[in-house]
N, C-alpha and C positions, 0 to 999 in steps of 0.2 A: 361117371354119371353127370349129366348136364344139370346145372343149377336151375331150380325152378324160377320162372319169370317173376319179376317183382310186381307188386300191386300198388294201387294208390294208397291202400292202408299200410303197407310195409314201408313205403316212402314217408308217409306221414309220421309213422312211429319213429323213424330215423330222424326226421326233422324235429320232433318233440324232444328227443334225447339231446340234439344239438342245442336247441333253445334252453333246455334245462341246464346244460353245462355252462353256457355263457351267462345265463341269469344268476346261477349259483356262484359265479366267480371262480370256477374250477381252473386248474392250471392251463396255460396256453397250449401245452402239449396235449392235454385231454380234450380241449375244445377243438384243436386241429384234427384230432383223431375222429371226433364225432362229426366234424364237418366233412372229412374225407369219406367216412362211412355213408353219410347222407347222400353225397354227390354220386358215389358209385352205385348206391341202391337206386337212386332216381334214374340213373343212366342204364339201368338193367345189367350192370356188371359187364359191360362191353365198351370198347373204344368207340366214342361217338364219331370219330373220323373214319376209321377203317373197319370197325365192327369186330375186331379181334377180341377174344375173351381171355387172352393170356397176358401175364405181366402188366397188370393194370395199376394205375395210380390216379389220384385226383389232382388236377393241375389248376393253379391259380392263373386265370387268363390275364388279369392285370396283376403284376407281381405284388405280393404282400409287402415287400420292402419299399415299394414305390407308393402304394396306397394302403396303409395299414388298416384304415377303417373298413376296407372291403375284405379283410382277411377271413371272416367267418360268414360272409354273405354267399348264399347258395347260388346266386346268379353269376358269381365270379369263379365258379368251379366247373370243370369239365373232365370227364373220365377219358384217359388216353392210355394206349398201350406203350410199352417201352420204346418201340421204334418211332411212334408218332411224337412221343414226349421228349426224347433226348435232343432232337434238333432245336427245340424251343429254348434250351438252356446252353446252347453253344455260344461262344463269345462272352461278352461282358455279362456277369451275373451278380455283381456286387451292389453295394448301396449307391443309388444314383447321386450325382452332383447336381443339386437343385439350382445352382447358379448357371448351369448350362441349359441350352434349349432342350426341350423334351426329346429323349431318345438320341441325344448327341453322342452318348457312349454306346449306343446300340443294344441296350439291355431290354428296352420295352418292346421292340419288334412290332411296331404299330400295325403293319399290314397283316401280320399273323394274328394279332389281337382281334382285328376287324373280322377276319375269317372265322376265328373260333367262336366269337359271339354269334356270327351268322349261322354256322352249322349247329350250334347249340339250340338256337331258336327254331331252326327247321326241324331238328330232331324232336323237340318238345311238341311241335304242332303235329308232326307225323304220328307220334305215339300218344297224342291226346293227353299230355302230361302238364299242360299249363294250369296247374292248380295253385291257389294262393300259397305263397311262401316257398314253392319248389324252385323258382328261378328268381330269387329276390335280389334287387339292387336298390339301395336307398336313394332317395331324392338327392341327398348330399353327394353321393358318388356320381350320379348322373350329371349333377350340376358341375362337378369338377371336370368330367369328361368334356362337357360343352365349353367350359372356360379354356381347356387345353387346346381346343380347336378354334378358339376366338369368338365363340358365340356367347350371347347373354345367357346366364344360367336359367332364365325364365323362357328361353326359346322352346317351343313345343315340338317334340318329335313323336310320331304316332306309335302305338302298340304297347305291349307289355315291356317291362324293364330291360330284358335281355335284347329284345328287338331294338329298343331305343339305343342301347349301347352300340349295337352293330351299325345302326344308321348314323349315329354321331361319328363313329370312327371311319365310316365310309365317305365322309365329307372331305373335300379339299378345304384346307384351313381358310377361314374368312379373310385373313390378311393376304394370302396368295390370290384369292379370287378378286379382292379389291385392287391389288397391284396390276393384275392382268387387265381388268376393266379400265383402270385409269390409263394404262399404256395405250389402250385403244380408244380412249375418249368415250367410253360407254358407261351406262349406269350398271349397278350391281345390287342385287337383293342381299339383305342381311339375314334372310331366312334360309332354311335348309333347301338343298337341291338333292333329292333322294335318288338312289339308283333307278335308272330307267327314265328319269325326268330330264327335261331340257330347259335351259334358260335362254330366251331369245330376245333380241333387241330389234325393234322396228321404229320407223319414223312416225312421229305423231302428226296431227293435223297442222300444228304450228311449226313444223320442221324440227321439233325436238325429238330426242331419242327416248323411247319408252321400253322398259324391260318387263318381261312377264315369264312366269314359270309354267311350263306345260306339265301338269300333274300326271303321275302314274296311279291309276285307281286301285292297284293292289295294296297300296299302303294305307288307304283311307276307308 
């Protein structure tokens, strides 16, 4: 027999149980169980990537060992089937060496993180599930994501938290952008260049080079 579809009310109830467990100082194991239950209920008990309903688990998009403060945040979780999940844990899966550049050991898998935040946001929009708390990432976590990519933590990215996470990780790091611009004697913006946008350099009236970003209206 097929499982009944989840509802806004059932997801909210699972979220309330998670919040109660964390606020009451229950064990980490109990809080993780409540977090997993909430993520799977929100995602309608199917893999967000391939839509399989078999062998499901809730996956931390940004590893909890790398960013412990995001361990119980709902926007850092996505439901995946075994086949979609197993590949994400291949290779290094231990505690990161924070003296090394991010993902130098291959544990964070940045391009896969970017993709998972993207499909989670798309799924939320398609199923009209962007409710308060359902896809939560704290300002502290988003600020760290920005710092990892070289941006000031106050840099503004559009959209709800999970979309912001996707757009942050979709950036080329600011240090790389600056290096490419400097090598070509061109200016470079310190702001985001979002997917579908372009940064162009043109000659000004006084012969100087002027840069501008051509915006993609879907993000605004």
